[in-house]
N, C-alpha and C positions, 0 to 999 in steps of 0.2 A: 747152570742157568742161562738161559738165552737172554741177550740182551735184547734184541731187537729184529727184525722181521719186515723187509723189504716187500711193500704190498704195493702192486700193476694197479693201481686207480685211476680212474678216465673221471677226475674232476679237476677241470681247470683251475687252477691255483690263483691266475690272475684275475679270474671273476670272484673267486674270494677276496682277494685283496681290494679290487673296485667297492664289495660292499662294504667292506672296514668302516669305512668314513660314518654311513649310515647310521653303524651302531656304536660308534667310538664316545660318542659325546655323554651319551645316558648311561653307559653300561661298562665305564671303567674304574678298576679298582689297584692302587698301589703294589706293589708285594711287599711292604711295610706293613701295609693294612691287611694283608691276607693271612702272612706266615709271621709267627713272632720270633722264630729264628735269626731273622736280617738284623742284623745289625751294622752293617757298614751303610755309607750315605748313597748308593748305588739306588736305582728308581727304576725297574722293573715295571710293567703297566701289563693287567691282565685287561683284556675286553672281553666280555661275556653276552653275546647277542640271546635275547628271549629266544629261546627254543622253539616257541611257536612259531614266530618271525622268520626265525631262521632255516627252519624245515618246508616253511612255503617258497623261500628263493633256491633251494635248493634239492633236486630228487636226488638222495645219495643211496637209495636201495639197499640201505641197512640201516639200523637203529641203535641210537649212540644214547651217552646220559649226560652227554656234558657237551658242549663248544664252546673253544674260547680262541683270541687272538692275543698273541706274548709280543711285546712289544720292547725291545733292547735300545736302548739310546744310551752307548757310554753306561752300560750294565750288565747284570749277569744275573745267574739262579744258581746258588747255594745247591753242595751236595745235600741230596735226600730222597727220600722213598715217600710216593704218593699215600696219601692215610686213604680218601674212599676210590680211587680211581686209581682201578688195577691193571687198566695199559692205556695208552694213547694211541690214537693214529695221526699223524702229525707231517708237515712238509715246511720248508723255509719256502714263503712267498715275498720277500726281497731284504737283501742283503745277505750274508754271511755269518756263519758262527757254530762249528762243530757240539753236538750231544756229546758228553766222555759218560761212563759206565765203570764203576769201581767197585773193587772186592772188599771186603770185611777189613782187609790193612790198607784202604784207601789208594791203592794201586790202580792206576785204569788200565783196564783189561779188555776194553772196546772202545770204538767213538766212530759218528759218523757224520758226513756233511749235510743230511735233510733237504739235498735239492731235489731226492724223491720223496715219496710217499713212505712210510715206516711206521711199525707197529712197534712202538717200546713198551719193556715191560718195568712200568714204573714201579714196581717191588723190587727190582733191583736199584743200587745206589747210584745216581746219576745227577749230573750238573751239566750247566751251562756255562762255560768261562766267558770273562769280560769281553763282549762285541760293540763297536761302534756304532753299529745301526742292523740291527735285526728284527725282521716281522717273522714269525712264523703263527700258523695256524693248528688248532689242535682238536682232533673230537676223542671223547674221554670215554671209557667203559667200566661199568663196576665187574663185569664176568671179567675172569683172569686170562693172561695173555695168549696161554694153551686154546684156549675155549675161542676167542674172538680171534685169534688165526685160523684155527679150524674153519670159522666161517665164512673167514675171507677166503678161504682155500675153496670151498664150497661154491661160493656166489661169484666169484672171477673164476671159475675153472667148469 
């Protein structure tokens, strides 16, 4: 199973970071409120801008089902598979921290630094180890990884 695919998307990460503060105050949720599996005290924050407001700010040229910022401050994202979103298109906007992919025996099979846009297969086990500071952005898709990957190939070529 393919874990990720690099996507040559012309969407400025700096602009996404500038816009985050206008959404953050009213649209933030703690990972502890989002996933019952979280057992440690780290607090990763999800910021979900309203899609209609967000779509007015960015002309992406593609349809998506979700958009979110993920803020790590001395925190992590535990190993999991996404429930609703089958894949996500993401990039790190500030800081560093790899995404890691695992097989069924908990062995790391791939990793990516997300300094460029990548399409993430969220049906493959994945996690983000503890980061001192990292802000990423993701578009979510309910369609499967292969379907969305083909759509990006058609759109960008």
